[in-house]
N, C-alpha and C positions, 0 to 999 in steps of 0.2 A: 825559482820564482814562478809565480802563477800566472803572470801576464808578461808582455813585452811591447815595445813600442809599435810592432806591427800589428798586435791586437788592437792597439789604441787608434792607429791609424785606419784600421778596417772598421772600427767602431764609429770614427769620425764620418766615414763614408756611409754608413748604414744609418745613421740618425738624422741625417740632413733634411729630411722631410718632416721632422717632427720637432726636434729640439732647434733653439735660435743659436745664432753665432752672436753672443753678448758683447756690449762695448766695453772698451777698457777706458776708465776715467782717471784723471788727476786733479790734485787740489793744490794750489801754490800755498795756502794757508796751512795745510797738514804738513807740507814739506818744510815750510819755514819754521813751524812749531816743534817739528821732530829732528831736523837736521838730516833727513833721508829724501830720496826722490822715491816716491811710492807710485805704483800703478795698480789702479784697482779694476780686477775682473769681476763684472758686475752680474753676478748670477742672480742676484736679486731681481733682475729685470728679464730673466729667463722665463719661458713658457711654464706655467704652474708656480712661478715665484721662487724656484730653486734649481740648484744644478742637478737634482735628483732625476730630472726627466732625462738626462744623458744615459745614466746606467739603467733606468727602467726601459726606456724605449729600445736601448741596445739589446737588452735581455729578451724582450718580448719579440722583436724582430728577428732575432737569430733563432730562438726556440719554437717560433711559430705554434704556440699552444692552443688548444681549444678554449680553454679558460684559465684564469690566474687567480692566486691568492698572495696576499703581501702582509706583513705586519710593520706598523710604523707609527711614530707619534704624530707624523703629519705631512712632511714634505715628500717622503718617498710614497706615501699613500696617495698623494694626490697625482704624482709622477705615474705609477703604475695605473691608477684610474685613466689619466690622459692617454697613455701609450695603449691601454686595453681599448678604449672608445675609438681611438684611430685605427685600429686594427679589426674593429668589430667583434671583440669577444668579451664576455662577462667579467666582472672583477669582484672580489671579495677582499674587503680590507680589515684587518684586526687593528683597533686602535686602543690605546689606553683611555681611561675615564677621566685622566687629567690632562689630555691633548687640548691644545688651544681650539676653542670653539670654531674659530674661522676656518682651520685646517679641516676639522671634521665636517663642517657644512660645505666647504669647496669640494672634498673628496665625494660626497654624495652628490654635490652639483654635477660632477664630472660622470655621474652615472654608475658609480660603485656601490655595492651593498656594504655597509659599515657594521662590523660587530665590535662592541665595546667590551674590554675587560678591566680587570682591576690590576694595576701594575704590581701592587705590593702583596697580592695573594695570588696570582695567577701567573702562568709561564706563556707568553705570547707565541714562542716556536711551537709549543704543544699544541696550543688552539690553532694555529696556522696549519700544522700537519694533519691534525684532525679532519679540519675543514677540507684541504685539499684531497685527502684520501675519500672523504665523502663526495665530492664533487669530481673526482678524477680530474683535478686542475693542477697546473704547474705552480710551484712556489717561487716568487721572484725576490729573493733575499734582498735587505736593504744596503748591504755592504759586503757580506763575505761570500762573493761570488765572482769568478773571473769575467764574466760579461758585465756585471754590475761595475766592477773595478776599473775595466777597460772603458767603458762608458765614462765614468767620472773623470778619467784621466783625459778626456777631450778637452776639458776647461783649461788645463795648463797647455796642452797642445796649442790651442789657439792663441792664449796668451803670449807664448813664447815665439810663435810664428809672426805676431804683430810687434812685441817690443824685445829688441835685442839689447844684450849686454848686462841682464840682471845680475846682480850678485847673489841674490836669494830669492826664495819663495816661501811664502807665509800661508799655512792653511790650516783651517780648523779641524780638529779631531773628534770624531764621536766612535763609530766602530771601526774607522779607518779605511773606508771605501774610498773618499775622495783623495785623502793624502796618499794613498798607495798608488792610486791611478796617476795623480799629479807627479809624485815623485818619480815614477817610473818614466813618464813622458819627459819631465825636465832633465833628468840625468841622461836619458838618451840623446837629447838634443844639445846639452851643454853640461859634459862630465864635471865641469868645476863649480856649477851653481851649488849653492847651499839650501837645503830643504829644512824648514822648521815647522813642527805643528804646535798647535795652541789649543789648551783645553781650559775650561772653567775649572777654578780651584775646587770646588765640589764634585767634580766629575773627572778626576785624575787617574783614570785606571790607565791609561796609555803611558803617562807619565811614570806611575809606580812600576809598570810592567817592564818599561826599558830599563829602570834602575834595578829590578830584581833579576833581569834577563830571562824573565818567562812571563806568561800571562797572568796577571792579577785580576782578580774579582772584587769588586768594591759595592757596598750597599747601595740601593737606589738613590742616585744624586738628587738634591733639591735646587740645583742652580736654575737661574732664570733662563738659561739657554736650554730650553727643551728638547731641541734637536741633538743635544751632545749628553744625553743621560745614559749612554751605554755604560754597562757595568763591567765589561771586559772587552779588549780589542778582539777583533776576529782571527781565527785560525790561520786564514790565508792572508788577511792583511797585515798581521803583527810582523811576520817574518820580513816583508817588504819594508815596514817601517824600520825595522832592526837595521835592515842593510842600508838603506837609502837615506833616511832622515837623520840629521845631525843631532837634533834634540827636539824635545817637546817642552815647552813653556807654559806657565799658568798665569791667568788673568782672573781677578775677581769680579764678582757681580757688578760691584760699582764701577768697574773700570769698563766692563762691558757696557754699561749703561751710558757711560761718558762717551764712549765711541758712537753709540747709536745717536746720542743727541748731536755729537759733531755732524755726523753724517747728514742727519735731517736738517739741521739749520744752516750748515755751511756749504753741503754738496747737494741738498735737496734730494738725498736719497733715503728712501724707507728700507731699513735694514732690520731683520730680525735680531735677537740676541745671540743665536747661534752664528749667524752671518756676521757678527761684528767682533768675534773673539780675535781673528786675525789682525784686524785694523787696531783692536785695543791693545794688542801686544806691541805692535810698533808705535803707538801713539804713547805708550807708557814705558817705553825703553826696555822692553824684555829681550830683544835680540842683541847679539853682539855688537859692540860699538863700531866694528869696522864693516858692518853692512851699510852700504851707502845708496844702493839702488835696488828696491825691493818690489816683487810683484805680490799682490795681496788678493787671494781669493775671496770675494764676498759671496758667501755661499747661498744666501737666501734672504727673502723680504717679507716673509709671511709672519706677521706679528699681528695679535689681536689689538684694536684700536685702544682698548682701555691700559694695556701695557704701555703703548706708545704714549698715550696722554699722560701716563703717570710719570714719564721722564721729566 
């Protein structure tokens, strides 16, 4: 295993000056509608609007580079930009041309240089590596790095320190950084807790990979959940998922939209599509029926207002 609970605890101590300890919220209406007791870890209220600041700041603070490069569709981009600004170093972020405008603008607003690429024709990793070589910069990967994974795991560490007796944890899955970190923390604190990943139906690379027993690569997904468009799970994250995650379940874009709408109208929470998938899985009974008390990681809230209005 690439990370341990000690790595996650070290990350928690390291990032305290940058990342927020986000609130845990509940909804009586959600519980009544679903028949479960749900606890929402609100990373949509995190600095930068998503959990990504945890992994990005942990990596930047631990590595102490002179400058950084990252590639991301948005949330990791903003997180690295914030971490770089906090530590006084330049950042260059490679972002796809279909990234939400609000995320691109926010990344620039935090002081980073943004390089746009075509997701369908170009390789972001190759672009990032070229820029890093030219600038003599450190690459901060969005998920497939032990420091990133450990930082993301602090979300579950905080949740389980605050809420005892959870049957299960539901976490969105993109490249696997969040769920691998959270599963490591959760299983260390409570070996009996069940961990479930959630992916959009059109971005089901980890779902397929678990069933195949090896990493599967899919075509570029078209799901509304723009932060979960990874085409294959990470080399470091996937073994953790295989060992610690009971299953990955799938939700449709319509189910994601329904969860976003419920969060907005009933809980007064703005949640982006990627941040709503775990909530959608519980809301639409995708987890086993014997799960009664579940922690849900609401991973982010950076959604374009046009998408939100269209709900």
